[in-house]
KOLLUM-899452 format. One record per residue (C-alpha): residue in three letters; chain; x, y, z. Coordinates in steps of 0.1 Angstrom, whole numbers, plus 2048, in hexadecimal, padded with zeros to 3 digits. Example, Ala and Ser with C-alpha at 12.3 -4.5 7.8 and 13.67 -1.06 7.14 Angstrom:
# residues 2
<rec resn="Ala" chain="A" X="87B" Y="7D3" Z="84E"/>
<rec resn="Ser" chain="A" X="889" Y="7F5" Z="847"/>
END
This chain:
# residues 352
<rec resn="Unk" chain="A" X="849" Y="3DC" Z="D15"/>
<rec resn="Unk" chain="A" X="860" Y="3D4" Z="D2E"/>
<rec resn="Unk" chain="A" X="883" Y="3D8" Z="D3D"/>
<rec resn="Unk" chain="A" X="89D" Y="3B8" Z="D3F"/>
<rec resn="Unk" chain="A" X="8BE" Y="3BD" Z="D4A"/>
<rec resn="Unk" chain="A" X="8DD" Y="3A1" Z="D4F"/>
<rec resn="Unk" chain="A" X="8FF" Y="3A6" Z="D5C"/>
<rec resn="Unk" chain="A" X="919" Y="388" Z="D63"/>
<rec resn="Unk" chain="A" X="935" Y="38E" Z="D7A"/>
<rec resn="Unk" chain="A" X="94B" Y="37B" Z="D90"/>
<rec resn="Unk" chain="A" X="949" Y="37B" Z="DB5"/>
<rec resn="Unk" chain="A" X="96B" Y="36C" Z="DC4"/>
<rec resn="Unk" chain="A" X="972" Y="356" Z="DA7"/>
<rec resn="Unk" chain="A" X="94E" Y="349" Z="DA1"/>
<rec resn="Unk" chain="A" X="938" Y="356" Z="D83"/>
<rec resn="Unk" chain="A" X="916" Y="364" Z="D8D"/>
<rec resn="Unk" chain="A" X="8FB" Y="376" Z="D76"/>
<rec resn="Unk" chain="A" X="8E6" Y="38E" Z="D85"/>
<rec resn="Unk" chain="A" X="8C4" Y="39A" Z="D77"/>
<rec resn="Unk" chain="A" X="8A6" Y="3B1" Z="D7C"/>
<rec resn="Unk" chain="A" X="886" Y="3B6" Z="D67"/>
<rec resn="Unk" chain="A" X="867" Y="3C5" Z="D70"/>
<rec resn="Unk" chain="A" X="842" Y="3BB" Z="D73"/>
<rec resn="Unk" chain="A" X="82D" Y="3C9" Z="D54"/>
<rec resn="Unk" chain="A" X="820" Y="3B4" Z="D3A"/>
<rec resn="Unk" chain="A" X="810" Y="3C3" Z="D19"/>
<rec resn="Unk" chain="A" X="7F5" Y="3B0" Z="D0C"/>
<rec resn="Unk" chain="A" X="7E8" Y="3C6" Z="CF1"/>
<rec resn="Unk" chain="A" X="7E9" Y="3F0" Z="CEF"/>
<rec resn="Unk" chain="A" X="7CE" Y="3F3" Z="D06"/>
<rec resn="Unk" chain="A" X="7D4" Y="3D6" Z="D21"/>
<rec resn="Unk" chain="A" X="7F1" Y="3D2" Z="D39"/>
<rec resn="Unk" chain="A" X="7FC" Y="3BA" Z="D57"/>
<rec resn="Unk" chain="A" X="80C" Y="3CA" Z="D71"/>
<rec resn="Unk" chain="A" X="816" Y="3AB" Z="D88"/>
<rec resn="Unk" chain="A" X="824" Y="391" Z="D68"/>
<rec resn="Unk" chain="A" X="83F" Y="379" Z="D72"/>
<rec resn="Unk" chain="A" X="859" Y="382" Z="D5C"/>
<rec resn="Unk" chain="A" X="87A" Y="371" Z="D6A"/>
<rec resn="Unk" chain="A" X="877" Y="34E" Z="D71"/>
<rec resn="Unk" chain="A" X="887" Y="32E" Z="D7C"/>
<rec resn="Unk" chain="A" X="88A" Y="30E" Z="D68"/>
<rec resn="Unk" chain="A" X="8A1" Y="2F6" Z="D78"/>
<rec resn="Unk" chain="A" X="8C1" Y="306" Z="D7D"/>
<rec resn="Unk" chain="A" X="8BB" Y="31C" Z="D64"/>
<rec resn="Unk" chain="A" X="8A8" Y="346" Z="D63"/>
<rec resn="Unk" chain="A" X="896" Y="34E" Z="D49"/>
<rec resn="Unk" chain="A" X="88B" Y="373" Z="D42"/>
<rec resn="Unk" chain="A" X="873" Y="383" Z="D25"/>
<rec resn="Unk" chain="A" X="867" Y="3A1" Z="D16"/>
<rec resn="Unk" chain="A" X="84E" Y="3A2" Z="CF7"/>
<rec resn="Unk" chain="A" X="827" Y="397" Z="CF8"/>
<rec resn="Unk" chain="A" X="81C" Y="38D" Z="D1B"/>
<rec resn="Unk" chain="A" X="804" Y="373" Z="D0D"/>
<rec resn="Unk" chain="A" X="81F" Y="35F" Z="CF7"/>
<rec resn="Unk" chain="A" X="836" Y="362" Z="D1B"/>
<rec resn="Unk" chain="A" X="819" Y="357" Z="D30"/>
<rec resn="Unk" chain="A" X="813" Y="339" Z="D13"/>
<rec resn="Unk" chain="A" X="83B" Y="32F" Z="D14"/>
<rec resn="Unk" chain="A" X="83E" Y="330" Z="D3D"/>
<rec resn="Unk" chain="A" X="81F" Y="31A" Z="D40"/>
<rec resn="Unk" chain="A" X="82A" Y="301" Z="D25"/>
<rec resn="Unk" chain="A" X="84F" Y="302" Z="D34"/>
<rec resn="Unk" chain="A" X="83C" Y="2FB" Z="D56"/>
<rec resn="Unk" chain="A" X="825" Y="2DC" Z="D4C"/>
<rec resn="Unk" chain="A" X="847" Y="2CD" Z="D37"/>
<rec resn="Unk" chain="A" X="867" Y="2BD" Z="D44"/>
<rec resn="Unk" chain="A" X="882" Y="2D2" Z="D30"/>
<rec resn="Unk" chain="A" X="88F" Y="2E2" Z="D52"/>
<rec resn="Unk" chain="A" X="8A4" Y="2CA" Z="D66"/>
<rec resn="Unk" chain="A" X="8BE" Y="2D4" Z="D7A"/>
<rec resn="Unk" chain="A" X="8D7" Y="2C6" Z="D63"/>
<rec resn="Unk" chain="A" X="8CA" Y="2D5" Z="D44"/>
<rec resn="Unk" chain="A" X="8E3" Y="2F3" Z="D37"/>
<rec resn="Unk" chain="A" X="8D8" Y="315" Z="D2D"/>
<rec resn="Unk" chain="A" X="8E4" Y="30D" Z="D0A"/>
<rec resn="Unk" chain="A" X="8CB" Y="2EA" Z="D0B"/>
<rec resn="Unk" chain="A" X="8AD" Y="300" Z="D1D"/>
<rec resn="Unk" chain="A" X="8B1" Y="31D" Z="CFF"/>
<rec resn="Unk" chain="A" X="8B0" Y="301" Z="CE6"/>
<rec resn="Unk" chain="A" X="890" Y="2F3" Z="CF3"/>
<rec resn="Unk" chain="A" X="881" Y="315" Z="CF8"/>
<rec resn="Unk" chain="A" X="883" Y="318" Z="CD2"/>
<rec resn="Unk" chain="A" X="87A" Y="2F7" Z="CCA"/>
<rec resn="Unk" chain="A" X="85D" Y="2FC" Z="CE1"/>
<rec resn="Unk" chain="A" X="852" Y="31F" Z="CCD"/>
<rec resn="Unk" chain="A" X="84F" Y="308" Z="CAE"/>
<rec resn="Unk" chain="A" X="83A" Y="2EA" Z="CBE"/>
<rec resn="Unk" chain="A" X="824" Y="301" Z="CCC"/>
<rec resn="Unk" chain="A" X="81F" Y="316" Z="CAF"/>
<rec resn="Unk" chain="A" X="829" Y="339" Z="CBC"/>
<rec resn="Unk" chain="A" X="82D" Y="355" Z="C9E"/>
<rec resn="Unk" chain="A" X="82A" Y="379" Z="C9C"/>
<rec resn="Unk" chain="A" X="81B" Y="38E" Z="C84"/>
<rec resn="Unk" chain="A" X="82A" Y="3AF" Z="C8B"/>
<rec resn="Unk" chain="A" X="84D" Y="3BB" Z="C93"/>
<rec resn="Unk" chain="A" X="841" Y="3CA" Z="CB6"/>
<rec resn="Unk" chain="A" X="834" Y="3AA" Z="CC4"/>
<rec resn="Unk" chain="A" X="856" Y="39D" Z="CC4"/>
<rec resn="Unk" chain="A" X="85F" Y="38B" Z="CE3"/>
<rec resn="Unk" chain="A" X="880" Y="380" Z="CF4"/>
<rec resn="Unk" chain="A" X="887" Y="369" Z="D0D"/>
<rec resn="Unk" chain="A" X="8AD" Y="36D" Z="D1D"/>
<rec resn="Unk" chain="A" X="8B9" Y="34A" Z="D2D"/>
<rec resn="Unk" chain="A" X="8D0" Y="349" Z="D43"/>
<rec resn="Unk" chain="A" X="8E7" Y="32C" Z="D54"/>
<rec resn="Unk" chain="A" X="8FF" Y="315" Z="D52"/>
<rec resn="Unk" chain="A" X="919" Y="30E" Z="D37"/>
<rec resn="Unk" chain="A" X="913" Y="2F0" Z="D23"/>
<rec resn="Unk" chain="A" X="934" Y="2E4" Z="D1F"/>
<rec resn="Unk" chain="A" X="941" Y="2F3" Z="D45"/>
<rec resn="Unk" chain="A" X="929" Y="2F4" Z="D60"/>
<rec resn="Unk" chain="A" X="941" Y="309" Z="D77"/>
<rec resn="Unk" chain="A" X="937" Y="326" Z="D5B"/>
<rec resn="Unk" chain="A" X="918" Y="336" Z="D52"/>
<rec resn="Unk" chain="A" X="907" Y="341" Z="D31"/>
<rec resn="Unk" chain="A" X="8EC" Y="358" Z="D21"/>
<rec resn="Unk" chain="A" X="8D7" Y="352" Z="D01"/>
<rec resn="Unk" chain="A" X="8BD" Y="369" Z="CF3"/>
<rec resn="Unk" chain="A" X="8A1" Y="351" Z="CE4"/>
<rec resn="Unk" chain="A" X="887" Y="369" Z="CD3"/>
<rec resn="Unk" chain="A" X="869" Y="363" Z="CBE"/>
<rec resn="Unk" chain="A" X="868" Y="380" Z="CA2"/>
<rec resn="Unk" chain="A" X="85A" Y="38A" Z="C85"/>
<rec resn="Unk" chain="A" X="86A" Y="380" Z="C63"/>
<rec resn="Unk" chain="A" X="863" Y="379" Z="C42"/>
<rec resn="Unk" chain="A" X="87A" Y="35C" Z="C3F"/>
<rec resn="Unk" chain="A" X="864" Y="339" Z="C3C"/>
<rec resn="Unk" chain="A" X="86E" Y="324" Z="C59"/>
<rec resn="Unk" chain="A" X="883" Y="33B" Z="C6D"/>
<rec resn="Unk" chain="A" X="870" Y="351" Z="C86"/>
<rec resn="Unk" chain="A" X="87F" Y="344" Z="CA2"/>
<rec resn="Unk" chain="A" X="8A7" Y="351" Z="CAD"/>
<rec resn="Unk" chain="A" X="8C0" Y="347" Z="CCA"/>
<rec resn="Unk" chain="A" X="8DA" Y="35B" Z="CCD"/>
<rec resn="Unk" chain="A" X="8FB" Y="359" Z="CE7"/>
<rec resn="Unk" chain="A" X="8FD" Y="372" Z="CFC"/>
<rec resn="Unk" chain="A" X="925" Y="377" Z="CFA"/>
<rec resn="Unk" chain="A" X="92A" Y="398" Z="D11"/>
<rec resn="Unk" chain="A" X="922" Y="39A" Z="D33"/>
<rec resn="Unk" chain="A" X="903" Y="3B1" Z="D36"/>
<rec resn="Unk" chain="A" X="8E3" Y="3AE" Z="D25"/>
<rec resn="Unk" chain="A" X="8C6" Y="3C7" Z="D1E"/>
<rec resn="Unk" chain="A" X="8A2" Y="3C2" Z="D0D"/>
<rec resn="Unk" chain="A" X="886" Y="3D4" Z="D0A"/>
<rec resn="Unk" chain="A" X="876" Y="3F7" Z="D08"/>
<rec resn="Unk" chain="A" X="886" Y="403" Z="D2C"/>
<rec resn="Unk" chain="A" X="8A7" Y="3F7" Z="D22"/>
<rec resn="Unk" chain="A" X="8AC" Y="414" Z="D11"/>
<rec resn="Unk" chain="A" X="8AC" Y="42C" Z="D2D"/>
<rec resn="Unk" chain="A" X="8C4" Y="415" Z="D3F"/>
<rec resn="Unk" chain="A" X="8DD" Y="413" Z="D22"/>
<rec resn="Unk" chain="A" X="8DF" Y="436" Z="D1F"/>
<rec resn="Unk" chain="A" X="8E0" Y="43C" Z="D4D"/>
<rec resn="Unk" chain="A" X="8FD" Y="420" Z="D49"/>
<rec resn="Unk" chain="A" X="911" Y="42F" Z="D29"/>
<rec resn="Unk" chain="A" X="90E" Y="454" Z="D3E"/>
<rec resn="Unk" chain="A" X="91B" Y="442" Z="D5F"/>
<rec resn="Unk" chain="A" X="935" Y="437" Z="D4A"/>
<rec resn="Unk" chain="A" X="943" Y="44F" Z="D35"/>
<rec resn="Unk" chain="A" X="943" Y="463" Z="D57"/>
<rec resn="Unk" chain="A" X="959" Y="445" Z="D67"/>
<rec resn="Unk" chain="A" X="93C" Y="43D" Z="D82"/>
<rec resn="Unk" chain="A" X="935" Y="41B" Z="D77"/>
<rec resn="Unk" chain="A" X="946" Y="3FC" Z="D7F"/>
<rec resn="Unk" chain="A" X="941" Y="3D9" Z="D7B"/>
<rec resn="Unk" chain="A" X="934" Y="3C9" Z="DA0"/>
<rec resn="Unk" chain="A" X="948" Y="3B5" Z="DB3"/>
<rec resn="Unk" chain="A" X="931" Y="3B1" Z="DD1"/>
<rec resn="Unk" chain="A" X="90F" Y="3A1" Z="DD3"/>
<rec resn="Unk" chain="A" X="907" Y="3C0" Z="DE0"/>
<rec resn="Unk" chain="A" X="911" Y="3D4" Z="DC6"/>
<rec resn="Unk" chain="A" X="902" Y="3C2" Z="DAC"/>
<rec resn="Unk" chain="A" X="8DD" Y="3C0" Z="DBA"/>
<rec resn="Unk" chain="A" X="8E3" Y="3E5" Z="DC2"/>
<rec resn="Unk" chain="A" X="8EA" Y="3EB" Z="D9B"/>
<rec resn="Unk" chain="A" X="8CA" Y="3D1" Z="D95"/>
<rec resn="Unk" chain="A" X="8B7" Y="3EA" Z="DAE"/>
<rec resn="Unk" chain="A" X="8C3" Y="40A" Z="D99"/>
<rec resn="Unk" chain="A" X="8BF" Y="3FB" Z="D73"/>
<rec resn="Unk" chain="A" X="89B" Y="3F0" Z="D81"/>
<rec resn="Unk" chain="A" X="893" Y="411" Z="D8E"/>
<rec resn="Unk" chain="A" X="89F" Y="423" Z="D6E"/>
<rec resn="Unk" chain="A" X="890" Y="40D" Z="D57"/>
<rec resn="Unk" chain="A" X="86B" Y="41A" Z="D67"/>
<rec resn="Unk" chain="A" X="86F" Y="437" Z="D59"/>
<rec resn="Unk" chain="A" X="863" Y="425" Z="D3A"/>
<rec resn="Unk" chain="A" X="83A" Y="429" Z="D37"/>
<rec resn="Unk" chain="A" X="83B" Y="402" Z="D2E"/>
<rec resn="Unk" chain="A" X="84D" Y="3F7" Z="D4F"/>
<rec resn="Unk" chain="A" X="845" Y="3F9" Z="D76"/>
<rec resn="Unk" chain="A" X="85B" Y="3F7" Z="D91"/>
<rec resn="Unk" chain="A" X="84E" Y="3D6" Z="DA0"/>
<rec resn="Unk" chain="A" X="86D" Y="3C3" Z="D9D"/>
<rec resn="Unk" chain="A" X="878" Y="3A0" Z="D94"/>
<rec resn="Unk" chain="A" X="89D" Y="399" Z="D9C"/>
<rec resn="Unk" chain="A" X="8B4" Y="37D" Z="D9E"/>
<rec resn="Unk" chain="A" X="8D7" Y="36A" Z="D9B"/>
<rec resn="Unk" chain="A" X="8E5" Y="348" Z="D8F"/>
<rec resn="Unk" chain="A" X="906" Y="33C" Z="D98"/>
<rec resn="Unk" chain="A" X="915" Y="315" Z="D8F"/>
<rec resn="Unk" chain="A" X="907" Y="30B" Z="DB5"/>
<rec resn="Unk" chain="A" X="8E8" Y="323" Z="DBB"/>
<rec resn="Unk" chain="A" X="8CB" Y="337" Z="DAD"/>
<rec resn="Unk" chain="A" X="8AE" Y="34B" Z="DB9"/>
<rec resn="Unk" chain="A" X="896" Y="363" Z="DB0"/>
<rec resn="Unk" chain="A" X="883" Y="37C" Z="DC5"/>
<rec resn="Unk" chain="A" X="85F" Y="390" Z="DBB"/>
<rec resn="Unk" chain="A" X="84E" Y="3AB" Z="DC6"/>
<rec resn="Unk" chain="A" X="82F" Y="3A4" Z="DD9"/>
<rec resn="Unk" chain="A" X="810" Y="39F" Z="DC3"/>
<rec resn="Unk" chain="A" X="826" Y="390" Z="DA5"/>
<rec resn="Unk" chain="A" X="814" Y="372" Z="D99"/>
<rec resn="Unk" chain="A" X="826" Y="34C" Z="D97"/>
<rec resn="Unk" chain="A" X="824" Y="33D" Z="D73"/>
<rec resn="Unk" chain="A" X="815" Y="31E" Z="D82"/>
<rec resn="Unk" chain="A" X="816" Y="309" Z="DA0"/>
<rec resn="Unk" chain="A" X="836" Y="2F7" Z="D9C"/>
<rec resn="Unk" chain="A" X="846" Y="31C" Z="D96"/>
<rec resn="Unk" chain="A" X="835" Y="32C" Z="DB8"/>
<rec resn="Unk" chain="A" X="849" Y="30B" Z="DCA"/>
<rec resn="Unk" chain="A" X="86A" Y="30E" Z="DB8"/>
<rec resn="Unk" chain="A" X="867" Y="332" Z="DC1"/>
<rec resn="Unk" chain="A" X="861" Y="32D" Z="DE5"/>
<rec resn="Unk" chain="A" X="87B" Y="310" Z="DE5"/>
<rec resn="Unk" chain="A" X="897" Y="322" Z="DD6"/>
<rec resn="Unk" chain="A" X="896" Y="33E" Z="DEF"/>
<rec resn="Unk" chain="A" X="88D" Y="32D" Z="E0D"/>
<rec resn="Unk" chain="A" X="896" Y="309" Z="E0A"/>
<rec resn="Unk" chain="A" X="86F" Y="2FC" Z="E11"/>
<rec resn="Unk" chain="A" X="863" Y="2E1" Z="DF8"/>
<rec resn="Unk" chain="A" X="840" Y="2DD" Z="DE9"/>
<rec resn="Unk" chain="A" X="82F" Y="2F6" Z="DFE"/>
<rec resn="Unk" chain="A" X="814" Y="2F6" Z="DE7"/>
<rec resn="Unk" chain="A" X="805" Y="2D8" Z="DDD"/>
<rec resn="Unk" chain="A" X="7E9" Y="2D0" Z="DC0"/>
<rec resn="Unk" chain="A" X="7CC" Y="2CD" Z="DD7"/>
<rec resn="Unk" chain="A" X="7D8" Y="2EF" Z="DE9"/>
<rec resn="Unk" chain="A" X="7DB" Y="302" Z="DC7"/>
<rec resn="Unk" chain="A" X="7BB" Y="2F7" Z="DBE"/>
<rec resn="Unk" chain="A" X="7A9" Y="30A" Z="DDC"/>
<rec resn="Unk" chain="A" X="7BE" Y="31F" Z="DF9"/>
<rec resn="Unk" chain="A" X="7A3" Y="31D" Z="E0D"/>
<rec resn="Unk" chain="A" X="793" Y="2FB" Z="E12"/>
<rec resn="Unk" chain="A" X="78F" Y="2F6" Z="E38"/>
<rec resn="Unk" chain="A" X="7A3" Y="2D4" Z="E39"/>
<rec resn="Unk" chain="A" X="7C1" Y="2E5" Z="E2F"/>
<rec resn="Unk" chain="A" X="7C4" Y="305" Z="E45"/>
<rec resn="Unk" chain="A" X="7E7" Y="2FC" Z="E4E"/>
<rec resn="Unk" chain="A" X="7F5" Y="2F8" Z="E2F"/>
<rec resn="Unk" chain="A" X="7E4" Y="31A" Z="E27"/>
<rec resn="Unk" chain="A" X="7F4" Y="32A" Z="E48"/>
<rec resn="Unk" chain="A" X="815" Y="31C" Z="E3D"/>
<rec resn="Unk" chain="A" X="813" Y="32C" Z="E1A"/>
<rec resn="Unk" chain="A" X="806" Y="34E" Z="E2A"/>
<rec resn="Unk" chain="A" X="824" Y="350" Z="E43"/>
<rec resn="Unk" chain="A" X="841" Y="34A" Z="E24"/>
<rec resn="Unk" chain="A" X="831" Y="35C" Z="E0B"/>
<rec resn="Unk" chain="A" X="82A" Y="37C" Z="E23"/>
<rec resn="Unk" chain="A" X="84E" Y="376" Z="E32"/>
<rec resn="Unk" chain="A" X="85A" Y="376" Z="E0C"/>
<rec resn="Unk" chain="A" X="846" Y="399" Z="E07"/>
<rec resn="Unk" chain="A" X="853" Y="3A6" Z="E24"/>
<rec resn="Unk" chain="A" X="876" Y="39A" Z="E18"/>
<rec resn="Unk" chain="A" X="877" Y="3AB" Z="DF7"/>
<rec resn="Unk" chain="A" X="86A" Y="3CD" Z="E07"/>
<rec resn="Unk" chain="A" X="889" Y="3CC" Z="E1E"/>
<rec resn="Unk" chain="A" X="89F" Y="3CE" Z="DFD"/>
<rec resn="Unk" chain="A" X="88C" Y="3E5" Z="DF2"/>
<rec resn="Unk" chain="A" X="88C" Y="3FB" Z="E10"/>
<rec resn="Unk" chain="A" X="8B0" Y="3F5" Z="E13"/>
<rec resn="Unk" chain="A" X="8BD" Y="3FA" Z="DEF"/>
<rec resn="Unk" chain="A" X="8A8" Y="41A" Z="DF0"/>
<rec resn="Unk" chain="A" X="8BB" Y="426" Z="E0E"/>
<rec resn="Unk" chain="A" X="8DA" Y="422" Z="DFD"/>
<rec resn="Unk" chain="A" X="8D1" Y="432" Z="DDF"/>
<rec resn="Unk" chain="A" X="8C9" Y="452" Z="DF8"/>
<rec resn="Unk" chain="A" X="8ED" Y="452" Z="E07"/>
<rec resn="Unk" chain="A" X="8FD" Y="44C" Z="DE5"/>
<rec resn="Unk" chain="A" X="8E5" Y="46F" Z="DD9"/>
<rec resn="Unk" chain="A" X="8F1" Y="481" Z="DFC"/>
<rec resn="Unk" chain="A" X="917" Y="473" Z="DF9"/>
<rec resn="Unk" chain="A" X="918" Y="481" Z="DD2"/>
<rec resn="Unk" chain="A" X="908" Y="49E" Z="DDC"/>
<rec resn="Unk" chain="A" X="926" Y="4A6" Z="DFA"/>
<rec resn="Unk" chain="A" X="941" Y="49E" Z="DDE"/>
<rec resn="Unk" chain="A" X="931" Y="4B5" Z="DC6"/>
<rec resn="Unk" chain="A" X="935" Y="4D2" Z="DE2"/>
<rec resn="Unk" chain="A" X="957" Y="4C5" Z="DEE"/>
<rec resn="Unk" chain="A" X="965" Y="4CC" Z="DC8"/>
<rec resn="Unk" chain="A" X="954" Y="4ED" Z="DC7"/>
<rec resn="Unk" chain="A" X="964" Y="4F7" Z="DEB"/>
<rec resn="Unk" chain="A" X="93E" Y="4FA" Z="DF9"/>
<rec resn="Unk" chain="A" X="946" Y="4DC" Z="E12"/>
<rec resn="Unk" chain="A" X="964" Y="4CD" Z="E20"/>
<rec resn="Unk" chain="A" X="971" Y="4A7" Z="E24"/>
<rec resn="Unk" chain="A" X="964" Y="4A2" Z="E48"/>
<rec resn="Unk" chain="A" X="945" Y="4AA" Z="E36"/>
<rec resn="Unk" chain="A" X="94B" Y="48F" Z="E1B"/>
<rec resn="Unk" chain="A" X="959" Y="477" Z="E33"/>
<rec resn="Unk" chain="A" X="935" Y="478" Z="E48"/>
<rec resn="Unk" chain="A" X="923" Y="471" Z="E2A"/>
<rec resn="Unk" chain="A" X="938" Y="453" Z="E20"/>
<rec resn="Unk" chain="A" X="937" Y="447" Z="E41"/>
<rec resn="Unk" chain="A" X="910" Y="44D" Z="E3F"/>
<rec resn="Unk" chain="A" X="90E" Y="435" Z="E20"/>
<rec resn="Unk" chain="A" X="925" Y="41A" Z="E30"/>
<rec resn="Unk" chain="A" X="90E" Y="416" Z="E4B"/>
<rec resn="Unk" chain="A" X="8F2" Y="40F" Z="E34"/>
<rec resn="Unk" chain="A" X="905" Y="3F6" Z="E20"/>
<rec resn="Unk" chain="A" X="90A" Y="3E6" Z="E42"/>
<rec resn="Unk" chain="A" X="8E4" Y="3E6" Z="E46"/>
<rec resn="Unk" chain="A" X="8DF" Y="3DA" Z="E21"/>
<rec resn="Unk" chain="A" X="8F6" Y="3BB" Z="E25"/>
<rec resn="Unk" chain="A" X="8E4" Y="3A2" Z="E3B"/>
<rec resn="Unk" chain="A" X="8C3" Y="3A8" Z="E1F"/>
<rec resn="Unk" chain="A" X="8DC" Y="39F" Z="E02"/>
<rec resn="Unk" chain="A" X="8ED" Y="382" Z="E14"/>
<rec resn="Unk" chain="A" X="8CE" Y="375" Z="E1E"/>
<rec resn="Unk" chain="A" X="8C5" Y="374" Z="DF6"/>
<rec resn="Unk" chain="A" X="8E4" Y="367" Z="DEC"/>
<rec resn="Unk" chain="A" X="8E7" Y="349" Z="E05"/>
<rec resn="Unk" chain="A" X="8C0" Y="340" Z="E05"/>
<rec resn="Unk" chain="A" X="8AF" Y="331" Z="E22"/>
<rec resn="Unk" chain="A" X="891" Y="33D" Z="E37"/>
<rec resn="Unk" chain="A" X="8A6" Y="33D" Z="E54"/>
<rec resn="Unk" chain="A" X="8BF" Y="356" Z="E43"/>
<rec resn="Unk" chain="A" X="8A0" Y="367" Z="E34"/>
<rec resn="Unk" chain="A" X="88D" Y="36B" Z="E57"/>
<rec resn="Unk" chain="A" X="8B1" Y="374" Z="E69"/>
<rec resn="Unk" chain="A" X="8B7" Y="392" Z="E4F"/>
<rec resn="Unk" chain="A" X="88F" Y="39D" Z="E51"/>
<rec resn="Unk" chain="A" X="895" Y="3A1" Z="E78"/>
<rec resn="Unk" chain="A" X="8B7" Y="3B4" Z="E76"/>
<rec resn="Unk" chain="A" X="8A3" Y="3CA" Z="E5E"/>
<rec resn="Unk" chain="A" X="886" Y="3CF" Z="E75"/>
<rec resn="Unk" chain="A" X="89D" Y="3DB" Z="E93"/>
<rec resn="Unk" chain="A" X="8AB" Y="3F5" Z="E7E"/>
<rec resn="Unk" chain="A" X="888" Y="3FB" Z="E77"/>
<rec resn="Unk" chain="A" X="87E" Y="3FF" Z="E9C"/>
<rec resn="Unk" chain="A" X="899" Y="414" Z="EA1"/>
<rec resn="Unk" chain="A" X="88A" Y="42D" Z="E85"/>
<rec resn="Unk" chain="A" X="86A" Y="428" Z="E92"/>
<rec resn="Unk" chain="A" X="872" Y="436" Z="EB6"/>
<rec resn="Unk" chain="A" X="888" Y="44F" Z="EAB"/>
<rec resn="Unk" chain="A" X="867" Y="45B" Z="E95"/>
<rec resn="Unk" chain="A" X="853" Y="458" Z="EB8"/>
<rec resn="Unk" chain="A" X="86C" Y="472" Z="ECA"/>
<rec resn="Unk" chain="A" X="86B" Y="487" Z="EAC"/>
<rec resn="Unk" chain="A" X="848" Y="48C" Z="EAF"/>
<rec resn="Unk" chain="A" X="849" Y="490" Z="ED7"/>
<rec resn="Unk" chain="A" X="861" Y="4AF" Z="ECE"/>
END
């Protein structure tokens, strides 16, 4: 039970893959995990998973303990390593509903300036020796999981009405990830704690909702470094005991960074919700304009309000695309300035 979505776009002349998934994993018909890591970075690659949560955990743990993910490893090489790993680990399934899929996103093996996606799957099959598939994704978008049915229907509807267009900016791409993630949350097996990321030939980054687990200490360090450029924040000794007395300074550093990244996710999510709200209002005014119940000035005001929200959202998006703790903190301080203005307005409204 999950929702995986990825789309490849050109920003300027540079290829990017943007992707999103939820955080709910199923281990049995009666047990779920609401904070499962489904989108992880390995070298200069991203891997997104759907299917059996216990199989996903085994694979991610094994990956973190085996060096098949150096920065030079291409998407194709990692996909092949994954399918070989399944066989070495003896992973097999007995029921079709337990089929498990991994989407590998990374640089093209023959041209490092291009990107490629591969789906690697563990499926229930009667053919001896053929329980695994490796399929290149030769189109610009990808969807998998129970929640993808809701997303596909919504995108097809929007396309038929002429609303959907391929994102041409990072903000448009991240807004699409937000919309896809929230729509998929309609499915009973999908939650709205999103994990999103992007990869380009030069950069790779992931942002997770607060509370989502990390597959390993190495994975947590990689996550923090990709966002903040701060290396090795979690030492092996610190990972064993967060609260030992002689490691208080290390604990304080980790707490400061993790809470900052939690706030960064909340800032991104809040701005996306506000942008969605502006879209609802602009679309409502446009509908009234067509029926003669509103005039062009009403619509222009609605679009002006939307543009203001776009400007407020841009710093968070740019900080995610650029990375670095300085950029993240700067974006959060700008977000806080906007929040303070809302708080003051609320106080004045309450005083009337």
